N, C-alpha and C positions, 0 to 999 in steps of 0.2 A: 664547536667541537667537542665540548662536554657532553652535550646532548647524544651525539654521535657515539661517543665512547660509552655511554650509559647504555644506549640501545644495543651496542655489540656485546656489551657485558650481560645485558639481559637474555639476548639470544643465546649466547655461550651457555649461560646458567640453565636455560631451558634445555638445550641440547644435552648437557651433562645429566640433567635430571631424567631426560628421556632415556638416555642410554645406560643409566645406573640400574643395576639388577634389583628387581622386586624383593623387599625384604619381609621378614617375620612370617606371618601366616600365608602370604603370597608365595613365598619359595617353598614351604612346606607343601601347599596345595599343588604347586607345579611339579615338584618332585614326586609327590604321590602318584598324580595323574599319569606319570610316565611308566609306572609299574602296573602294566595290564592285569597281571595276575591278583595283586593287591585290589585293585580296583574292582575285578570281578568278585573277590572275596568279600569286599565290604558291601557291595550291592546284594550278594547271596545272603550274607549275614542279616542284612536288614529285612530281607523277605522272610527269613527263618524267624527272626524275633517277632515281626508283625503277625506272622501265621500263628505262632505259639499263642502270643498274648491274646489275640483276637479269638482263636479257636478255643482256648482254655476257659475264657469267660462266657462262650457260647454253650458249652457243654455243662451239663449238671453234675456236680462232683458226686452228690449222693447217688445218683443213678449209675453213674460210672463204677462207683466202688460198691454196689450192691453184689452180694454173692448169689449166683445162680448156677447150682450144680448141673443142671439140664444142659447148660452151655458150656461145659467144662471142655478146654482145649480144642475148641472149634477153629479150624484154619481159616486163613484171610477169605474175606468176601463172603463167609457163611451167613445163613439165615439164623436167628435165634430159634432153639427148640423148646424153649420154656413159654407156655401158655401165656404167662404174665407179660412177656416182652415179644409176643407175637408180630411178626413183619420187621422186626430189628435186624439190620445187617451190620456184621461186624467187618470193618473195612481190614483190620489187620488181625483179625482172629480174637481169641480170648485166652485167659490163663487158666490155671488149675481151678480157680473159683468162678469161672464163667464171666470175669470182668472184662470190659471191652479194652483192648489193648491200645486201641488208638486214642481214647479218651485218657488213659493214664499216661500215654505218651505226652500229650498236650499239657495236662495238668503238672506231670512230674518235671517236664522241661521247664515250665513256668516257675515251679518252686526251686529247682536247681539254679536257675538263671538269676532269679531274685535274690537267693541266698548268697551265691557267689559274687554278685554285684555289690550287695550289701557289705559282705565282708572286704572286699576289695577297697571300696570307698572309704570305709571306716579305717582300716589298716593303712591305706594310703595317706589319709589325713593325719594318723599319729605319726606315721614316718616322716611327713613333711614338717610338721612342728618340731619334732625331736631333731631331725637332721639339720634343719636351719638353725635352732638354737645352738646344737653342737658346733656348727661351722662358725656362726657369728661371734659367740662368746669364747670359744676355744679353752685353752688353758685347762683349770680344774673341772669346769662343767663338762667339756668335751671329753675328759679322761674318765669321768664318772658315768657319763652316758655309754661310752664306747665299751667300758668294762661290764655293764649291765648287758648290753646287746652281746657282747662276747660270751657271758655266761649263758644267756639264753640259747646261742647258736650252738653251743657244745652239748646241750641236752638232747636226748633221744625223743625229739618233739613228737613224733608220730605216736610212740609208745605212750607218752604222757598224755596226749589227747585222748587215746583210747581209754586210759585209766580215769581221766576226769569224766569222760561220758559215762562210764561204768558207774561211778561213785556218786555222782551228782543227783541229790533228791528232786524229785518233781521235774525230771529232765523232759525238755520240750525243744521247739525250734529256737526260741530266743537263747536257751542255754547253749545249745550246739553252735550258733553263730558266736556267741561271747567267747566260747572256748577256742574256736578258730582265731578270732581276733586277738586274743592274748597271746597266741603262740606264733602269729604271722605278720607281726608289725615290724619287726627288728630288720629284716631284709631291705624293707623300703627305707628306713631311717639311715642305714648304713649307705645305701645307694645316693639319696639325697644329701647326705652329708658331704660325700666325696665330690659331688658336683658343686654344692655350695661353697665349699672350701675354695675352688678355683675362682669363682665368682666374687667371694669375699676378699680376695687379693687384689681385684681391680682398682685402678685409681679413683674412679668415680665413687667407690665405697668408701676408700680412705678419706676422700674430701667431704663426703657427707658427714663422716665421723667428726672430722675436724671443725666442720661449721656448727656441730651441735645438732644435728638432726637427730630425734627421737629413734632409739633403737628399733621399736615397733614399725615405725614408718620406713626404716631402711630394709628391714626384712621383708615387709610386705610390698612395697612400691618399688625397690630396686634389686633385692636378691631374688625374689620369687619370680617375678616376670622373666628374668634371664634363665631360669631353669623350667619355665613352664612348659616348653615343648618336651623336655625330658620327663617331667612329671606325667604328661599325657601318654607318652610312650610306656613309661613304667606301669601306669594305671591299665593300660590295654593289655599288656603281657600279663599282669597279675591277675586279671580278670579270668583269663584262660586257665591259670594256675588254681585259682579258687574253685572253678568248677570242677577240674579234675580231682581236687583234694576232697570235695564233698562228695561226688560221686564214688570215689575210690573207698572212702570210709563208710559210705551207706553200703556199698557192695560186700564190705567185710562185716557189715552188721553193727557198725559203730557210728552211724551217721544220723540221719533224721529219724524221729521217733517212729515207732511201728504204726502203720496206718496213714502215714503222710506220704502221697506218692512222689517219687522222685526217679531221675534217671537211674540212679545207682540201685534203686530197689528193682527196677525191671531188670537191669543187667545182672542183678544177684541170683536171678533164676537159673543163669547158666551154670551154677555150682551143682545142679542136678543133671548128671550125665544123660539121662533120658530127655530131658528137655534140650540140653546142648546138642544132642544128635538127632533128634526126631521132631523136636518143634521149636525151630529156629525163629519163627515168627513172634515168640514170647520175649526174647532178649535181643535179637538182631536189630529191630529198628531203634531201640535205646542206644545200643553200641554204635550204630551208624551215625545217629545225631550227635552223640558226643564227639566222636571223630570229626565229623563236619564242623561243629562249632569251634572246637579247640584249633583246628587247622585254619579256619576263616580268620580266627581271632589273632592266632599267631602270625599269619600273612600280613594282616592289616598292622599289627604292632611293629614287625620287623621293617615295613615299608615306612611307617611313621619315624623309626629310629634313624633310618637312613636319610629321610627328608630332614630331620633335625640335625643330623651331621652336616648336611649340605648347607643348612642355614647357618651353622656355626663356621663352616669354612668361607662363606660369603661375608661374614661379618656380622 
């Protein structure tokens, strides 16, 4: 009799396990796959990134940035008129200095994406650390950190970034990235703190504290995994924002140093009315690529956000 009961219990347990909804990453993947637009955006984004990074390393930056006045403002698919570059075809035409727009687009996209991703990862890491510390310890530490964040948020950040870019000596790519990081970590910290406060009130966190589990272990092994999906969503959406911020500042002339190709550098040609109206091939490809990149990243990020919400609803 006991054997039969055990067998029935085992079968019932297997049935319950089979009927229980998949959790964690499986839920997120399942919900994400249901969003066809987000899935298409992810595939298209991957294709763009692969094409940009492979193409940018295949072209010679020194050749692409070489000035050739013979080839000034050649339209797309034109052949070079410079005897030195005889036989060269410019797929997207050239700029005022006779530089290949297609090559500048590949190298500029690589620079913008790498800078945007670097700023996103570093600011997110700082935000995660500060946010979890504020949520875990609360009290005085939380108040001090939040007042610092509130002070940074009320500052005219764009104007301050422009001032720093102007006054920093020996300005370079590293300096620009550091300035963006200093003034962009607070949003992530506030976001992570809000979610970590909810997790910190759960019973298993209180039980771990009561049992004397080290604080670092609780934060890394118990709090962070429970907000990992939200961290991924935040990382994705901030990536699009970082690319937009870099290209916008470079467009205004306060971004990457002069001579460093960027999507913002190419778009800045549109400030010239003649180029804007009559030579769209100079600025339109970069503008289109920025639009497509930001839209794809945002669609993927929003789909991940909905998937993370579905995971929370299912427990």
